[in-house]
C-alpha positions in Angstrom: 0.0 -0.2 -0.1 1.3 3.8 -0.9 1.8 5.8 1.9 -0.7 8.3 0.5 -3.7 5.9 1.6 -2.1 4.7 4.6 -4.4 5.2 7.7 -3.6 6.5 11.1 -5.6 7.2 14.4 -4.4 10.0 17.1 -5.5 11.6 20.0 -5.7 15.3 20.6 -6.0 16.5 24.0 -5.4 18.6 27.1 -5.9 17.2 30.4 -7.2 20.7 31.6 -9.3 20.8 28.7 -9.3 22.3 25.1 -12.7 23.4 24.4 -15.2 24.4 27.5 -18.1 22.1 27.5 -20.9 24.8 26.9 -18.7 25.9 23.5 -18.3 22.2 21.9 -21.1 22.8 19.5 -19.7 26.1 18.3 -16.5 24.4 18.2 -17.6 21.9 15.9 -19.4 24.4 13.6 -16.5 26.3 13.3 -14.3 23.4 12.0 -16.8 22.4 9.6 -17.2 26.1 8.3 -13.4 26.5 8.3 -12.2 23.1 6.9 -11.2 22.6 3.1 -13.4 19.3 3.6 -17.1 18.8 3.1 -17.9 17.5 6.8 -20.9 15.9 7.8 -21.7 16.3 11.7 -23.4 13.5 13.6 -24.8 14.3 17.2 -24.6 12.0 20.3 -28.3 11.0 19.6 -27.5 10.0 15.8 -24.5 7.6 17.4 -24.9 6.3 21.0 -26.8 8.3 23.6 -24.8 6.3 26.3 -21.4 6.9 24.8 -18.8 9.7 25.4 -19.0 11.0 22.2 -20.2 14.5 22.1 -20.0 14.7 18.1 -18.6 13.1 15.0 -17.4 15.1 12.0 -16.6 13.0 8.9 -15.7 13.2 5.3 -14.3 10.5 2.9 -11.2 9.3 4.6 -11.2 11.2 7.8 -13.2 11.0 10.9 -12.9 13.5 13.9 -14.5 12.7 17.1 -14.9 15.2 20.0 -15.7 13.8 23.2 -17.9 15.0 26.1 -16.3 17.7 28.1 -13.7 18.8 25.3 -10.8 17.5 26.8 -10.2 14.5 24.5 -10.7 14.3 20.6 -9.7 11.6 18.1 -8.7 11.9 14.4 -8.6 9.2 12.4 -8.3 8.7 8.6 -5.6 9.0 5.6 -2.2 10.4 6.6 -2.3 13.1 4.4 -5.9 14.3 5.3 -4.9 13.9 9.2 -1.9 16.1 8.8 -3.9 18.6 6.6 -6.7 18.5 9.3 -4.6 18.9 12.2 -3.3 22.2 10.9 -7.1 23.2 10.6 -7.7 22.2 14.0 -4.8 24.2 15.2 -6.3 27.4 13.6 -9.4 26.9 15.3 -8.5 26.0 18.9 -7.6 29.4 20.6 -4.1 30.2 20.5 -3.6 30.4 24.2 -4.7 26.9 24.6 -1.6 24.2 24.4 -2.7 20.8 23.0 -1.0 17.7 22.8 -0.9 14.8 20.2 -0.3 11.1 20.9 -1.1 7.6 19.3 -2.7 6.4 22.3 -5.5 7.6 24.5 -3.6 8.2 27.5 -4.6 12.0 28.4 -1.2 13.1 30.1 0.4 16.7 29.3 3.7 15.2 28.2 5.8 17.9 26.8 7.3 15.3 24.1 3.6 15.4 22.5 3.0 19.1 22.7 1.9 20.5 19.2 4.2 22.9 17.6 1.2 25.6 17.0 1.5 27.5 13.8 3.4 24.8 12.0 3.3 23.9 8.3 2.8 20.6 6.6 6.5 19.5 6.6 6.8 20.4 10.4 3.6 18.8 11.5 4.7 15.5 9.5 8.0 15.6 11.2 6.4 16.0 14.6 4.2 13.0 14.0 7.1 10.9 12.6 8.8 11.8 16.0 6.0 10.8 18.2 4.9 7.7 16.2 8.4 6.6 15.8 8.7 6.1 12.1 8.9 8.3 8.8 5.5 7.5 7.5 3.9 10.9 7.9 6.9 12.9 6.2 6.7 10.0 3.5 3.0 10.8 3.1 3.3 14.4 2.2 6.3 13.9 -0.5 4.1 14.3 -3.2 2.0 17.3 -1.9 
């Protein structure tokens, strides 16, 4: 399989919160409006009322899950789309909020996983290479 179609999963989080619970709906709408992708939004009632999922935003090759209370978010999909969406997410999250990216759901503000705010595609791919301990992300953007 070529690196352009490889899939990945990562978690975006801050143990102190990224988005206040009261602002999660506005945050979801901001992402949809500012994204390069045509994003569909599913609400908790459309998914599973017993889950901790607040909303699910998706498009072909990309899924973004916002969990209740705004501490944790999950991005799954094609590597290139995940990288580009992570940059879009960086532009929507308030600049005074630090956030962390991890290959696992362990929510602990580890400085090694601190997202480099304002980075370009190359720097984000190198950051992801480092935390995933491979070169898959930088390889995936070579043809961009």
